[in-house]
Backbone as CSV, one residue per row, in Angstrom:
resi,resn,N_x,N_y,N_z,CA_x,CA_y,CA_z,C_x,C_y,C_z
1,MET,-43.071,133.065,-107.064,-43.780,133.351,-106.007,-43.362,132.791,-104.659
2,THR,-42.925,131.597,-104.692,-42.440,130.970,-103.673,-41.133,131.647,-103.117
3,LYS,-40.310,132.144,-103.867,-39.161,132.794,-103.560,-39.404,134.114,-102.799
4,PHE,-40.444,134.787,-103.265,-40.855,135.854,-102.484,-41.385,135.736,-101.256
5,LEU,-42.061,134.467,-101.031,-42.736,134.231,-99.723,-41.529,133.964,-98.720
6,ILE,-40.559,133.101,-99.392,-39.466,132.825,-98.372,-38.458,134.037,-97.960
7,ALA,-38.351,134.862,-98.927,-37.595,136.072,-98.719,-38.252,136.911,-97.684
8,ALA,-39.594,136.999,-97.785,-40.335,137.936,-97.011,-40.403,137.166,-95.553
9,LEU,-40.362,136.055,-95.425,-40.342,135.307,-94.128,-38.980,135.623,-93.527
10,LEU,-37.810,135.482,-94.256,-36.571,135.558,-93.709,-36.315,137.029,-93.425
11,ALA,-36.921,137.970,-93.992,-36.591,139.525,-93.636,-37.502,139.918,-92.505
12,MET,-38.759,139.195,-92.300,-39.616,139.652,-91.308,-39.188,138.863,-89.855
13,GLY,-38.539,137.784,-89.879,-38.154,137.048,-88.675,-37.439,137.799,-87.724
14,PRO,-36.201,138.603,-87.993,-35.568,139.084,-87.154,-36.263,140.503,-86.602
15,VAL,-37.190,141.118,-87.492,-37.939,142.277,-87.006,-38.856,141.819,-86.201
16,ALA,-39.562,140.788,-86.180,-40.495,140.279,-85.259,-40.004,139.953,-83.812
17,ALA,-38.621,139.513,-83.968,-38.024,139.147,-82.689,-37.656,140.383,-81.787
18,GLN,-37.472,141.516,-82.324,-37.227,142.730,-81.848,-38.326,143.547,-81.107
19,THR,-39.343,143.006,-80.654,-40.351,143.622,-80.052,-39.876,144.401,-78.846
20,SER,-40.496,145.290,-78.384,-40.075,146.217,-77.214,-40.797,145.632,-76.085
21,HIS,-40.156,144.871,-75.212,-40.556,144.564,-73.991,-40.332,145.409,-72.789
22,ALA,-41.211,145.614,-71.879,-40.875,146.310,-70.854,-39.897,145.767,-69.904
23,GLN,-38.835,146.512,-69.666,-37.740,145.789,-68.660,-38.285,145.401,-67.389
24,PRO,-37.993,144.235,-66.995,-38.541,143.853,-65.556,-37.795,144.683,-64.518
25,LYS,-38.449,144.871,-63.434,-37.762,145.695,-62.281,-36.830,144.776,-61.643
26,PRO,-35.722,145.328,-61.348,-34.740,144.624,-60.594,-35.179,144.002,-59.522
27,THR,-35.007,142.717,-59.122,-35.552,142.119,-57.914,-34.893,142.639,-56.513
28,VAL,-35.780,142.944,-55.670,-35.145,143.364,-54.385,-34.790,142.253,-53.592
29,THR,-33.493,142.270,-52.840,-33.050,141.220,-52.171,-33.620,141.116,-50.831
30,ASP,-33.628,140.178,-50.059,-34.262,139.906,-48.843,-33.808,141.070,-47.917
31,ARG,-32.495,141.276,-47.940,-31.879,142.361,-47.156,-32.431,143.770,-47.413
32,GLU,-32.448,144.003,-48.513,-33.180,145.370,-49.030,-34.680,145.421,-48.629
33,GLN,-35.249,144.414,-48.695,-36.737,144.544,-48.227,-36.916,144.484,-46.609
34,VAL,-35.898,143.917,-45.911,-35.961,144.032,-44.446,-35.673,145.490,-44.170
35,GLN,-34.648,146.116,-44.665,-34.350,147.473,-44.377,-35.533,148.393,-44.718
36,ALA,-36.108,148.220,-45.830,-37.297,148.907,-46.267,-38.404,148.930,-45.234
37,ASP,-38.599,147.826,-44.747,-39.645,147.397,-43.815,-39.440,148.156,-42.616
38,ARG,-38.181,148.087,-42.098,-37.821,148.809,-40.825,-37.850,150.170,-40.945
39,ALA,-37.385,150.658,-42.208,-37.515,152.274,-42.211,-39.033,152.646,-42.144
40,LYS,-39.923,151.873,-42.857,-41.263,152.142,-42.771,-41.829,152.167,-41.312
41,ALA,-41.549,151.069,-40.689,-41.980,150.772,-39.107,-41.454,152.082,-38.462
42,ALA,-40.127,152.531,-38.583,-39.637,153.543,-37.733,-40.418,154.878,-38.081
43,ALA,-40.790,155.099,-39.292,-41.456,156.343,-39.717,-42.944,156.273,-39.054
44,GLU,-43.441,154.953,-39.161,-44.831,155.116,-38.540,-44.716,155.218,-37.077
45,GLU,-43.888,154.743,-36.218,-43.690,154.774,-34.975,-43.366,156.227,-34.557
46,LYS,-42.708,157.106,-35.397,-42.364,158.370,-35.161,-43.608,159.192,-35.355
47,ASN,-44.416,158.846,-36.169,-45.847,159.548,-36.381,-46.936,159.011,-35.554
48,ALA,-46.707,158.036,-34.916,-47.846,157.411,-34.141,-48.164,158.227,-33.028
49,PRO,-49.455,158.375,-32.581,-50.044,158.993,-31.417,-49.549,158.369,-30.229
50,THR,-49.415,159.189,-29.080,-48.942,158.813,-28.016,-50.016,158.201,-27.049
51,THR,-51.257,158.363,-27.365,-52.145,157.715,-26.567,-52.620,156.258,-27.166
52,ARG,-52.787,155.382,-26.321,-52.852,153.844,-26.807,-54.073,153.445,-26.078
53,PRO,-55.188,153.334,-26.703,-56.472,152.872,-26.220,-56.364,151.364,-25.481
54,TRP,-55.464,150.568,-26.005,-55.467,149.333,-25.556,-54.854,149.306,-23.948
55,ASP,-54.285,150.275,-23.576,-53.669,150.117,-22.182,-54.383,150.945,-21.276
56,ARG,-55.804,151.137,-21.470,-56.809,151.818,-20.626,-57.929,151.071,-20.170
57,ASP,-58.319,151.252,-18.902,-59.573,150.451,-18.765,-60.764,151.260,-19.119
58,ALA,-61.867,150.590,-18.647,-63.306,151.164,-19.056,-63.546,152.651,-18.858
59,ASN,-62.852,153.241,-17.770,-63.142,154.614,-17.511,-61.990,155.432,-18.242
60,GLY,-61.204,155.004,-19.080,-60.205,155.738,-19.797,-58.982,155.934,-19.060
61,LYS,-58.731,155.362,-17.868,-57.492,155.596,-16.979,-56.505,154.396,-17.300
62,ARG,-55.297,154.708,-17.120,-54.288,153.824,-17.066,-54.265,153.125,-15.746
63,PRO,-53.775,151.920,-15.638,-53.579,151.364,-14.082,-52.678,152.204,-13.165
64,TRP,-51.819,152.805,-13.603,-51.033,153.660,-12.846,-51.748,155.086,-12.608
65,GLU,-52.634,155.407,-13.218,-53.122,156.823,-12.958,-54.544,156.569,-12.164
66,ARG,-54.493,155.863,-11.141,-55.727,155.694,-10.354,-56.001,156.846,-9.641
67,SER,-57.068,157.322,-9.511,-57.480,158.538,-8.663,-57.258,158.092,-7.200
68,SER,-57.286,159.041,-6.464,-56.921,158.715,-4.881,-58.305,157.916,-4.374
69,VAL,-58.011,156.802,-3.800,-59.190,155.916,-3.238,-59.299,156.325,-1.801
70,SER,-60.563,156.707,-1.355,-60.863,156.972,-0.068,-60.922,155.731,0.667
71,LYS,-60.447,155.708,1.935,-60.354,154.451,2.929,-61.307,154.865,3.886
């Protein structure tokens, strides 16, 4: 009985060690991350609207778009 137990443990050991683990994603280098961030920013800038609400006053006019002021 003891021999059977030892044989079973010896046979099951290598099988238990061969579990299928998911392969970890390759790590991204700092350079690749910067390149990806710059590409993303360029794409967002390309698709960005041309109107920018932060450069307008309360009337919706830009400082250089003043209507003619009567003197």
